[in-house]
C-alpha positions, 0 to 999 in steps of 0.5 A, spaced: 328 396 405 323 390 407 316 391 409 312 388 414 308 382 411 301 384 412 296 379 415 291 376 409 285 375 413 282 382 416 275 385 415 273 386 409 267 390 406 265 384 402 257 383 404 256 376 408 249 376 405 252 375 398 258 371 400 253 366 403 248 366 398 253 364 393 255 357 396 253 353 390 251 347 395 244 348 398 246 344 404 252 347 406 249 354 404 243 352 410 249 350 415 252 356 414 246 360 415 245 356 422 252 357 424 251 364 422 245 365 427 249 360 432 255 364 432 252 371 432 247 369 438 253 367 442 258 373 441 253 378 440 257 381 434 255 382 427 257 377 422 263 380 418 267 377 412 275 376 414 278 376 408 275 373 402 272 366 405 271 367 413 265 369 416 268 372 423 264 375 429 267 380 433 275 381 434 280 380 439 288 382 439 293 377 440 300 377 442 305 371 441 311 370 445 315 372 439 312 379 439 308 378 433 301 381 434 295 382 430 287 382 431 283 376 429 275 374 429 273 371 436 270 366 432 269 364 425 267 359 420 268 358 412 263 353 408 269 350 404 267 345 399 269 339 402 268 341 410 265 347 414 271 349 418 270 352 424 275 357 427 276 357 434 281 357 439 289 357 437 293 351 438 292 347 444 285 346 442 285 338 442 288 338 449 284 343 452 277 341 449 278 334 449 272 332 453 268 336 448 271 334 442 269 327 444 262 329 445 261 333 439 260 327 433 264 326 427 269 331 426 277 332 425 280 338 429 286 342 427 291 347 430 285 351 432 280 349 427 274 343 427 272 340 420 265 338 420 261 335 414 254 336 416 252 341 421 246 335 423 252 330 424 254 333 430 251 335 437 249 342 437 249 343 445 257 341 445 258 346 439 255 351 442 259 350 449 265 350 444 264 356 441 262 360 448 269 357 451 273 360 445 269 367 446 270 367 453 278 365 452 279 371 447 275 376 450 280 374 457 286 375 452 283 381 449 282 385 456 289 382 458 292 385 452 289 392 454 293 393 461 
């Protein structure tokens, strides 16, 4: 009998402080600390490790049209070697937030992610708007899914 595949990215007991302190690059470590402060402030949620390398804030429940459902962080980030990866809204980020992305500064966008080289290179006000929009969208989805 086949078992349902468990999501790999779930909240863990890994220490966020220890994870961030282990980032070898000083600038990347400082950027991660700033992102932690920004996302914590905007969500009102504590930082929690989601899997081994994503720092997430809060959670929401999603259900796809296929019926697949699960939980994910409202917003999150991962300080990867090449980029800071910000996990924001799902598919459609580039269309939905095109005007904000145009003002953000140097970045690359994926499905629901933004890849940044350095936090100092982008407009923090625009970044904050994008995080706030994501939190509002996910909290709206969360409220709708409870009905």
